[in-house]
N, C-alpha and C positions, 0 to 999 in steps of 0.2 A: 709438365713436371710438378710433382706434389709440393705442397708447402714445406713439409719437413725436408725433402730433398733439396729444395731451393735454399732453405736456411743453411743446411750443411755445406752446400757448394759455396755460398757467400762467405760462410765462416772460414772455410778452408782457404779461400782467396785472400781473406784478411790475415790469416795465419801466415801464409807465404809472404805477404807484404812485410809483416813484422820480422820474419826470419831473414828477409833480404837486408833489413837494417843492421843485422849482426855483422855482415861483411863490411858495412860502411862505418860501424861503431864497435870495433872489436875490443877496445879498451874497456867498455862498460861490461861486456861479457866476462872478460878476464878478471876484472875487479870483483864481480859477483862470485867467482870461483875462488879467488885468493882470500877474500875477507874472512870467510868461516875457517879457513885453514890457519890464518893468523890468530884467530881467537883460540883455536885448539892448542896451538903451540904456546900462546901467551898464558893461558890458564893452566895448561898441563905442566909447563916447565918454568916460565918466568915468574908468574904470580903464585903458582902452586895452589893448594886448597885441599879439599876433601875432609875437612873436619866433620866428624860424625858419620862419614861414609864407611860402610862395611865393605871390606875387600879392596880391589884395585880402583884407584880414582879414575884411571883412564877408562875403565869399563863403565863407570858412572858418567864421566864427562862426555864421552863421544855421543851417546844417544841424546843427552841433554842438548849438546850443541847442534845436533841434527835438527832437533825440534826448534831451537833458537833460530837457526838459519831459515826455517820456513816462515818465521815471523818477520825477519829482517829482509831488506832489499826490495821492499815494495815501492820505494820512491822511483825506481826506473820505470815501472809501469805507470805509476801515477803521473810522472812528468810527461811521459809519452802521450798519455790521454789528454792532459791539459794543453800540451803543445799542438796536438791535432785540433783541439777545440778552438784555440786562439788563432791558429793559422787558417781556419776555415775549412780544413780538410774534412772534418766530420760533417760539416754542412754540405759539402759536395757529395760525400758518400750518401748522406740521408736524402739527397735530391734524386738519387738513382733508384731503380727498381730493385732494391736490396732489402733483405730481411732485416727487420728492426733488431738491433743488438748484435748483428754479425761483426761489426767493428770491435765491440767489446769482447765477444767470444774469441775472435782471432787474436786479440791482444792477450787475453788470459791463456790461450793455448800455447802461445810462444813463451809466456812467463813460466808456465808449468814445465815445459821442456827444459828451459834454463834452470829451473829449480831442481829438476831431476839430475841434471848434470852436476850441479853444486852438491847435491847429496852424495853422489857416487865419488866425486873428487874428495870430499871430506872423509868418506869411508875409506878410501884408498890411503889417505894420510894416517887415519886412525889405525888401519891395519899395520902400517909400517911402524907405528909407535907401540904395537902390542895388543891393540884391541881386537877382539874376535867376536863374530856373530855365531853363537853356539846353538841356536835354536832350530837349525835345519832350514831347508828351502821354504817350506810353507810359512814358518814363523818369520823368516826374513822378508818374504813378499808381503805378509800381513803388516809388518812394521813399516815397510816402505809405503804401503797403501795408506796407513794412518798418517804418516808424515805428509804425504801429498794431499790427503784430504784436508788436513789442517791448513796447509798452504793455500789450497783452493778457497777455503773459507776466508782466510786473511786477505787473499787477493781481491775478493769481491768487496770486502770492507774498504780496501784501499781504492778500488775503482769508484765506488760510491762517493767516498770522501774527495777524490780528485775531481769528480763532476760537480760536487758542491762547492769546492774551493775555487775551481775555474781557472786558476792561474798557477804557472809553474813555481813562482816565488812563494806561494802559500803552501806548496806541498811540503817543503822542508819543515814548516811549523807543524803541520799535521803529522808528519813522520815521527816527530819527537814523541808523540803519544804512544808509539810502538815500544819505546824503550822501557817504560814501566811494566808493560805486559811481559816483555822479554826477561827482565832482570828480577821482577817480583815473581819468580818461579823457582822450580827445583832443578833448573837446567844446570846450574853450576854448583849448587850446595843443597844438602838435604835439609828439609824443614826442621829436623831434629836439632840442628845447630842454631836455630833461630828462636827468638822469643815466642811464646805460645801464640799470641795474637797475630804475629806476622806469619808464623807457620801455618795458621788456619787460612789466612788470605792466600798464601802461596799454594796451598793444596787445592783451593777452589779455582785457581787460574786454569783456563782451558789448555794453555800450553803445558802446564805441569801434568795435566791428565794424559796428554799425548806422550810426554817424556816418560812418565811412569809405565805406560803400556809398552812402548817400544823397548824400554830397558828389560822388561820381562821377556818379550819376544826374542830380542837379540841375545839375551843371557841364558836362554834355554829353560826359563822358569815356567813357560807355558802361557796361554792366554787367560790370565786371571780376569774373570768377568767384572770384578770390582774396579779394574783398571781399564779394560778394553772398552766396555760400554760407554763410560763417560768420554773416552777419547773419540768415540764415534758420534755420540749424541751432541756434544758441544759444537763441533764444526757444522753438523747438519742444522742445528738451531740457528747458528750464525748465518749460514747460507740461506735458510728460509726467510731470514729478515733482510739481509743486505743484497742478495741477488735480485729480487723483484724491485727493491728500492733503486738499485743502480739502473736496471732496464727502464724503469718508469721515469727516472730523472733524465736518462738519455732520450727517451721519447718526447719529453717536454722541451728539449732544446730547440731554439728557433732555427728554422731552415734558412 
């Protein structure tokens, strides 16, 4: 068996292990699906908003919350990694003839599946509230691809930080760092409604770039290169930095 085939087999085995945890911990999966829906209802109706937004606020809010959802919810994966680490599970896996990093790849694959479910659950609620994806099938798939690419980049940042933190109780403190990234963005409000200096910061936020691109694609405005390319480049840069850092950190863990 070739090295690449061996790595794929090991990664799929670890993915099935993570999916089996869903049956034993259904509450965690349900919470990950319900939380973004609660945000949509809260900001769309309870808190309101939309100052400076042209057109329907729901059409602005739903793509922004889809991007926000891809940044949040990392603590589930981070805690799972640190729990395996502290219980010696990762040490046992690393003592087996298993491809280096297959445990992390399996964990990330399960997270990506859960993230996709959360995306479509939120889209369903958004559709019920009047949001529509008017860009056609190609634009729809492109927007979903950008959202999942952003999630994949954020996920590997989380995995690396979880390996560095080493303990589940430290994950909550690390997860707090996600909140400024999430809310210092254009997910919920347009930068035009903010002070100039803050609007500039918001526009440079990688999540804002993803939100801008998917709004164009969902709204039928087309793939504006000025929005799409940053939404592709930012996650790839983050992946280029944190994916090898995470795999290298995993490789240095004591057996």
